[in-house]
C-alpha positions as CSV (number, residue, x, y, z in Angstrom):
1,M,-10.3,8.3,-4.6
2,I,-9.7,5.9,-1.7
3,V,-6.6,5.8,0.6
4,Q,-5.7,2.6,2.3
5,V,-3.1,2.6,5.0
6,V,-1.6,-0.8,6.1
7,K,1.0,-1.2,8.8
8,Y,2.5,-4.5,10.1
9,K,5.4,-5.9,12.0
10,T,7.8,-7.9,9.9
11,G,10.3,-10.7,10.6
12,L,12.5,-9.4,7.8
13,S,15.6,-7.3,8.3
14,D,15.6,-3.8,6.8
15,A,17.8,-5.1,4.0
16,E,15.5,-8.0,3.3
17,A,12.4,-5.8,3.4
18,A,14.0,-3.3,0.9
19,K,14.9,-6.2,-1.5
20,T,11.3,-7.6,-1.2
21,I,9.8,-4.2,-1.9
22,A,12.0,-3.8,-5.0
23,Q,11.2,-7.3,-6.3
24,R,7.4,-6.9,-5.9
25,A,7.1,-3.3,-7.1
26,P,6.4,-4.2,-10.7
27,Q,3.4,-6.2,-9.7
28,Y,1.9,-3.2,-8.0
29,E,2.8,-0.9,-11.0
30,A,0.7,-3.2,-13.2
31,L,-2.5,-2.7,-11.1
32,S,-4.9,-0.6,-13.2
33,G,-6.8,1.0,-10.3
34,L,-3.8,1.8,-8.1
35,R,-2.8,5.5,-8.6
36,Q,0.1,5.4,-6.1
37,K,1.7,3.3,-3.5
38,L,4.0,4.7,-0.8
39,Y,6.2,2.2,1.1
40,I,6.6,3.3,4.7
41,R,8.5,2.4,7.8
42,E,7.4,3.9,11.1
43,L,10.4,5.4,12.9
44,E,9.1,4.8,16.5
45,T,8.1,1.1,16.1
46,G,10.0,-0.1,13.0
47,E,6.8,-1.3,11.5
48,Y,6.6,-1.4,7.7
49,G,3.5,-0.7,5.6
50,G,2.0,0.9,2.6
51,I,-0.1,3.8,1.7
52,Y,-2.2,3.0,-1.3
53,V,-4.1,5.5,-3.3
54,W,-6.9,3.7,-5.2
55,E,-9.0,5.1,-8.1
56,D,-12.2,3.8,-6.3
57,E,-13.5,1.3,-3.7
58,D,-13.9,-1.4,-6.4
59,S,-10.2,-1.2,-7.4
60,M,-9.2,-1.6,-3.7
61,G,-11.7,-4.5,-3.2
62,E,-10.4,-6.3,-6.2
63,F,-6.8,-6.0,-4.9
64,R,-7.8,-7.1,-1.5
65,E,-9.2,-10.3,-3.0
66,S,-6.3,-10.9,-5.3
67,D,-3.5,-13.4,-5.3
68,L,-1.0,-10.6,-4.9
69,A,-2.6,-9.4,-1.7
70,A,-2.8,-12.9,-0.4
71,T,1.0,-13.3,-0.7
72,I,1.8,-10.2,1.4
73,P,1.9,-12.0,4.8
74,E,4.4,-14.6,3.6
75,A,6.5,-12.2,1.4
76,Y,7.0,-9.8,4.3
77,R,6.9,-12.4,7.1
78,V,4.1,-10.4,8.8
79,E,3.9,-11.0,12.5
80,G,0.4,-10.7,13.9
81,A,-2.5,-9.0,12.3
82,P,-1.8,-5.9,10.1
83,R,-3.5,-2.6,11.0
84,V,-5.6,-1.4,8.1
85,E,-7.3,2.0,7.8
86,I,-9.4,3.3,4.9
87,F,-10.0,6.9,4.0
88,E,-11.8,8.9,1.4
89,L,-9.4,11.3,-0.3
90,V,-11.0,14.8,-0.1
91,S,-8.4,17.0,-1.5
92,V,-4.9,17.0,-3.1
93,L,-2.3,19.7,-2.6
94,R,-0.2,19.0,-5.7
95,A,-2.5,17.2,-8.1
96,E,-1.2,15.0,-10.9
97,S,-1.9,16.2,-14.4
98,G,-5.5,15.6,-15.1
99,V,-6.5,15.1,-11.5
100,V,-8.8,17.7,-10.1
101,P,-8.6,18.3,-6.3
102,A,-11.7,16.9,-4.6
103,L,-12.6,20.1,-2.8
């Protein structure tokens, strides 16, 4: 599995960001290769972001090229370039049913 961490500054208020998250969540729930998405807000900087857990690199790549991904900057009024980090998931403490820890 692949973990993608994205953080960005937004021009939205916290209330507007929460509303946008709620409105867009069903679109993410419909993505077949997305195992989980955590919506985050960094306490120190106020930046928003997401932690995505993808089934594989192909699923992540398909999303990154999708219309949904292309709408993120406008939907969240992203200021500047987002920071993106990609990780390989090597182990899970509390695995979902049917998921075997990687180590």
